[in-house]
VOLUMLO-500199 format. One line per field, with one value per residue (C-alpha): chain; y negated, z negated, x. Coordinates in Angstrom, 1 decimal, decimal comma, always signed. Example, Ala and Ser with C-alpha at 12.3 -4.5 7.8 and 13.67 -1.06 7.14 Angstrom:
! residues 2
kette <- (A;A)
v <- (+4,5;+1,1)
w <- (-7,8;-7,1)
u <- (+12,3;+13,7)
END
This chain:
! residues 336
kette <- (A;A;A;A;A;A;A;A;A;A;A;A;A;A;A;A;A;A;A;A;A;A;A;A;A;A;A;A;A;A;A;A;A;A;A;A;A;A;A;A;A;A;A;A;A;A;A;A;A;A;A;A;A;A;A;A;A;A;A;A;A;A;A;A;A;A;A;A;A;A;A;A;A;A;A;A;A;A;A;A;A;A;A;A;A;A;A;A;A;A;A;A;A;A;A;A;A;A;A;A;A;A;A;A;A;A;A;A;A;A;A;A;A;A;A;A;A;A;A;A;A;A;A;A;A;A;A;A;A;A;A;A;A;A;A;A;A;A;A;A;A;A;A;A;A;A;A;A;A;A;A;A;A;A;A;A;A;A;A;A;A;A;A;A;A;A;A;A;A;A;A;A;A;A;A;A;A;A;A;A;A;A;A;A;A;A;A;A;A;A;A;A;A;A;A;A;A;A;A;A;A;A;A;A;A;A;A;A;A;A;A;A;A;A;A;A;A;A;A;A;A;A;A;A;A;A;A;A;A;A;A;A;A;A;A;A;A;A;A;A;A;A;A;A;A;A;A;A;A;A;A;A;A;A;A;A;A;A;A;A;A;A;A;A;A;A;A;A;A;A;A;A;A;A;A;A;A;A;A;A;A;A;A;A;A;A;A;A;A;A;A;A;A;A;A;A;A;A;A;A;A;A;A;A;A;A;A;A;A;A;A;A;A;A;A;A;A;A;A;A;A;A;A;A;A;A;A;A;A;A;A;A;A;A;A;A)
v <- (-265,4;-264,9;-266,9;-265,6;-268,3;-271,8;-274,6;-276,6;-273,7;-272,2;-274,6;-273,9;-276,5;-275,3;-277,0;-278,1;-279,6;-281,7;-284,8;-284,3;-286,3;-284,1;-285,8;-285,4;-282,8;-283,6;-285,1;-282,1;-279,8;-281,5;-281,2;-277,6;-276,7;-278,3;-276,7;-273,2;-273,5;-274,4;-271,3;-269,3;-270,4;-270,0;-266,7;-265,1;-265,9;-265,2;-261,9;-260,6;-261,2;-259,5;-256,4;-256,1;-256,5;-253,8;-251,5;-251,8;-251,2;-247,8;-245,2;-244,6;-248,3;-248,8;-247,4;-250,6;-252,7;-250,6;-252,7;-255,9;-254,6;-253,5;-256,8;-258,6;-256,4;-257,3;-261,0;-260,8;-259,2;-262,0;-264,6;-263,4;-264,0;-267,7;-269,1;-267,5;-269,4;-272,6;-272,2;-271,5;-274,7;-276,7;-275,4;-276,6;-273,0;-271,6;-267,9;-267,0;-263,7;-261,3;-258,9;-256,4;-258,9;-260,5;-257,1;-256,3;-259,6;-259,6;-256,1;-256,9;-260,1;-258,3;-255,4;-257,6;-259,4;-256,2;-254,6;-257,7;-257,7;-254,0;-253,9;-256,7;-254,7;-251,6;-253,6;-254,9;-251,4;-250,0;-252,7;-251,8;-248,2;-249,0;-251,3;-250,2;-246,5;-246,4;-243,1;-242,4;-239,7;-242,0;-244,3;-241,8;-242,6;-240,0;-241,6;-245,0;-243,7;-242,1;-245,3;-247,3;-244,8;-245,0;-248,8;-248,8;-246,1;-248,0;-251,2;-249,6;-248,3;-251,7;-253,4;-251,1;-253,3;-256,0;-253,6;-252,9;-256,4;-258,8;-259,8;-262,7;-264,9;-267,2;-270,5;-271,9;-275,4;-276,0;-273,6;-272,1;-268,6;-267,8;-264,9;-264,1;-261,6;-260,7;-258,5;-259,1;-255,7;-254,1;-256,1;-258,5;-260,6;-263,7;-263,7;-260,0;-260,8;-263,6;-261,3;-258,7;-261,4;-262,6;-259,0;-258,2;-261,5;-261,1;-257,4;-258,2;-261,1;-258,6;-255,7;-257,6;-260,4;-260,3;-256,6;-256,7;-260,0;-258,3;-255,3;-257,5;-259,6;-256,5;-255,1;-258,4;-258,8;-255,4;-256,1;-259,4;-257,6;-255,2;-258,0;-259,9;-256,9;-255,8;-259,0;-259,2;-255,5;-255,6;-253,7;-255,0;-252,0;-253,2;-256,7;-255,7;-254,4;-257,8;-259,6;-257,6;-258,3;-262,0;-261,9;-259,8;-262,0;-265,1;-263,6;-262,5;-265,9;-267,9;-265,5;-266,3;-270,0;-270,0;-267,9;-268,9;-272,2;-270,4;-267,6;-270,2;-272,3;-269,2;-267,8;-271,1;-271,4;-267,9;-268,6;-271,8;-269,8;-267,6;-270,7;-269,4;-273,0;-276,5;-278,8;-282,4;-283,6;-285,0;-281,6;-279,9;-282,5;-282,0;-278,3;-278,7;-281,0;-278,7;-275,5;-275,9;-276,9;-274,0;-271,7;-273,4;-273,0;-269,3;-268,6;-270,4;-267,5;-265,3;-267,4;-268,3;-264,8;-264,4;-267,7;-266,7;-263,5;-265,4;-268,1;-265,8;-262,8;-263,5;-260,0;-260,1;-263,5;-262,1;-259,2;-261,6;-263,9;-260,9;-259,9;-263,4;-263,3;-266,2;-264,2;-266,5;-269,5;-267,6;-267,6;-264,1;-263,1;-262,0;-258,4;-258,1)
w <- (-185,7;-182,2;-179,6;-177,1;-178,6;-177,7;-180,0;-177,2;-175,5;-178,8;-179,2;-176,2;-175,8;-176,7;-176,8;-180,4;-179,5;-176,5;-178,6;-180,3;-179,1;-179,7;-180,0;-177,6;-178,9;-176,6;-179,4;-181,7;-178,9;-178,7;-182,5;-182,3;-179,6;-181,3;-184,6;-183,0;-181,3;-184,7;-186,2;-183,3;-183,9;-187,6;-187,5;-184,9;-186,8;-190,3;-189,6;-187,5;-190,3;-192,8;-190,6;-190,0;-193,8;-194,8;-192,1;-193,4;-197,0;-198,3;-197,9;-201,7;-202,2;-199,1;-200,5;-202,4;-199,3;-196,8;-197,2;-196,8;-193,6;-192,1;-193,1;-191,3;-188,3;-188,1;-188,6;-185,8;-183,4;-184,1;-183,7;-180,4;-178,9;-179,8;-176,6;-174,5;-176,3;-176,1;-172,4;-172,0;-173,9;-171,8;-168,8;-170,3;-171,5;-168,0;-168,1;-165,1;-166,5;-165,5;-167,2;-168,4;-170,3;-171,8;-173,3;-174,5;-176,2;-177,7;-179,1;-180,5;-182,0;-183,9;-184,8;-186,3;-188,5;-189,7;-190,5;-192,5;-194,6;-195,3;-196,0;-198,6;-200,2;-200,3;-201,9;-204,5;-205,3;-205,4;-208,0;-210,0;-210,1;-211,0;-213,8;-215,2;-214,6;-214,8;-213,5;-211,3;-208,7;-206,1;-206,3;-204,6;-201,3;-199,5;-200,6;-199,5;-196,0;-195,9;-196,9;-194,3;-191,5;-192,6;-192,4;-188,9;-187,8;-189,4;-187,8;-184,3;-184,8;-185,8;-183,0;-180,3;-179,5;-178,3;-175,6;-174,6;-174,8;-174,1;-170,4;-168,1;-167,0;-164,0;-164,2;-160,6;-161,8;-163,3;-161,2;-164,4;-165,8;-169,5;-171,6;-174,1;-175,8;-173,5;-174,5;-171,4;-169,8;-172,9;-172,6;-170,0;-172,7;-173,7;-177,1;-177,7;-176,6;-179,1;-181,8;-181,0;-181,1;-184,5;-185,8;-184,7;-186,1;-189,5;-189,8;-189,1;-191,7;-194,3;-193,5;-192,9;-195,4;-198,0;-199,1;-199,3;-201,2;-203,8;-204,1;-204,7;-207,2;-209,1;-208,9;-210,2;-212,8;-214,3;-213,9;-215,8;-218,7;-218,9;-218,6;-221,4;-223,7;-223,1;-222,2;-225,5;-225,4;-221,8;-221,5;-219,5;-217,2;-216,2;-215,2;-211,5;-211,6;-212,8;-210,3;-207,4;-208,8;-208,8;-205,1;-204,0;-206,0;-204,4;-200,9;-201,5;-202,9;-200,0;-197,5;-198,9;-199,3;-195,6;-194,4;-196,5;-194,6;-191,3;-192,4;-194,1;-190,9;-188,7;-190,9;-191,1;-187,3;-186,7;-189,0;-187,1;-183,8;-185,3;-186,3;-189,8;-191,2;-189,8;-189,4;-188,5;-185,6;-188,1;-189,8;-186,4;-185,4;-188,6;-188,1;-184,5;-185,7;-188,5;-186,4;-184,7;-187,9;-189,8;-187,1;-187,4;-191,2;-190,8;-188,2;-190,4;-192,8;-190,3;-190,7;-194,4;-195,9;-195,1;-196,8;-199,8;-200,1;-199,9;-202,4;-205,1;-204,9;-205,2;-204,4;-201,1;-200,3;-200,8;-198,4;-195,8;-196,1;-195,8;-192,6;-191,2;-192,4;-194,7;-197,9;-199,0;-199,3;-201,5;-205,3;-206,6;-207,9;-211,3;-211,6;-212,2)
u <- (-78,4;-79,7;-77,8;-80,3;-82,6;-81,5;-82,5;-84,0;-85,9;-86,9;-89,7;-91,9;-94,7;-98,2;-101,5;-100,9;-97,4;-98,3;-98,7;-95,4;-92,4;-89,4;-85,9;-83,0;-80,6;-77,7;-75,6;-76,4;-75,3;-71,9;-71,3;-72,6;-70,1;-67,1;-68,0;-68,3;-65,0;-63,4;-65,0;-63,7;-60,1;-60,1;-62,1;-60,0;-56,8;-58,0;-59,9;-57,1;-54,6;-57,0;-57,4;-53,7;-53,0;-55,5;-54,2;-50,6;-51,5;-50,3;-53,0;-53,3;-54,1;-56,3;-59,6;-60,5;-59,7;-61,7;-64,9;-62,9;-61,2;-64,5;-66,2;-63,3;-63,9;-67,6;-66,8;-64,1;-66,6;-69,0;-66,3;-65,2;-68,6;-68,6;-66,9;-69,5;-72,3;-70,3;-69,9;-73,6;-74,4;-72,0;-74,0;-77,2;-78,1;-77,8;-76,7;-74,5;-73,1;-75,8;-78,2;-75,6;-73,5;-76,6;-77,6;-74,1;-73,5;-77,0;-76,3;-72,8;-74,0;-76,9;-74,6;-72,0;-74,6;-76,2;-72,8;-71,7;-74,8;-74,8;-71,1;-71,5;-74,4;-72,2;-69,4;-71,7;-73,1;-69,5;-68,6;-71,8;-70,8;-67,1;-68,0;-71,4;-70,8;-67,0;-65,6;-68,6;-68,0;-69,6;-66,6;-64,2;-62,5;-64,5;-67,8;-66,5;-65,7;-69,1;-70,9;-69,0;-69,9;-73,5;-73,4;-72,2;-74,6;-77,6;-76,3;-76,2;-79,7;-81,2;-79,3;-80,6;-83,7;-81,3;-80,1;-83,7;-85,3;-82,4;-82,6;-82,3;-85,1;-85,1;-86,8;-87,3;-88,4;-85,0;-83,0;-81,5;-81,3;-81,7;-80,5;-83,3;-85,4;-88,3;-91,2;-93,3;-92,4;-94,1;-97,2;-98,7;-100,3;-98,4;-100,1;-99,1;-95,5;-95,4;-96,7;-94,0;-91,3;-92,6;-92,8;-89,2;-88,0;-89,7;-88,7;-85,0;-85,1;-86,5;-84,2;-81,0;-81,4;-84,2;-83,8;-80,0;-80,3;-82,6;-80,2;-77,2;-79,1;-80,0;-76,4;-74,8;-77,5;-76,6;-72,9;-73,3;-74,9;-72,0;-69,4;-71,1;-71,2;-67,6;-65,8;-63,9;-62,8;-61,5;-58,3;-55,3;-55,7;-59,1;-58,0;-57,6;-61,2;-62,5;-60,3;-61,8;-65,3;-64,5;-63,5;-66,5;-68,9;-67,6;-67,7;-71,3;-72,3;-70,8;-72,5;-75,9;-75,3;-74,3;-77,2;-80,2;-80,9;-80,9;-83,3;-85,6;-85,8;-86,2;-89,0;-90,9;-90,6;-91,9;-94,9;-95,6;-95,5;-98,2;-100,2;-100,5;-100,3;-100,7;-97,6;-97,1;-95,0;-92,5;-92,1;-91,6;-89,0;-87,2;-87,2;-85,9;-83,1;-82,1;-82,1;-78,6;-76,9;-78,3;-76,9;-73,5;-73,5;-74,4;-71,7;-69,2;-69,3;-67,5;-64,3;-64,5;-63,9;-60,2;-59,5;-61,5;-59,5;-56,2;-57,4;-58,8;-56,5;-52,8;-51,8;-53,8;-52,3;-48,9;-49,5;-50,9;-47,9;-45,6;-47,4;-46,9;-43,2;-43,9;-43,1;-40,3;-42,7;-45,0;-44,6;-44,3;-47,9;-48,5;-49,7;-53,4)
END
């Protein structure tokens, strides 16, 4: 998601759009703000509990939870930014916080998204190695640490353009300042700037969504084949492995259910900006109305994971309740 784009300002009027009567999004903006604040409250609480729980786990048992802890950290960073975007919407998308904060928030937002996707990909690949190639040397704690470090470094690299291109733009006619991606200092041509924006947008969707999706589909396809072959011969000692697989599979599935609508709408809109196919005013209005809700759905993923862990994994739920000093209200979990 890129909050540097606003659903209203995202659709700039062109010669082909002058005859289209776009709807008022004030009501959607209100729902959008309320929903983001709810995500902020749940995400701040849930991800903080997950990080604290993983940190308190004994070092020998922590390796399997390292991905979950780092995923919660990425989700927490994304969640913390939400009140800023809500405040910006309340001010009719005016940005009063200056250029530096515009760049920093744009960078952290993209960094969190990249890290979340790549961590989910690593979790899927780790489960593939643990189940399909049981005993693989790549499943050791040192390799897990190395993969997590690589994820954060790659995420920083891919997020660097936000530091370069995110800036503020003053609009004298409305007396407002916007925080957005601006390529005009690279080129003076509006058309070339639009092409650059489209190129960056499609590249990020490919690198941060499509390719990880394909990698995870392959991993879980191979895992499914193994599970089907060996399901009846599964030893009791392997039950914890299958339990963790169920948790990760669900988390990955929920992630893509939440994010697919946003990426579809975003990609279609980018192709429209490039005039690659014609579209009716009704279609453009539908796209505009759907845009803020797909953003809400995508952001909601950052607060859902902690509750999925607690629901699917009794041992993890017990640890969280112990951290919150609610252990006495928790039924003793069965060992898996």
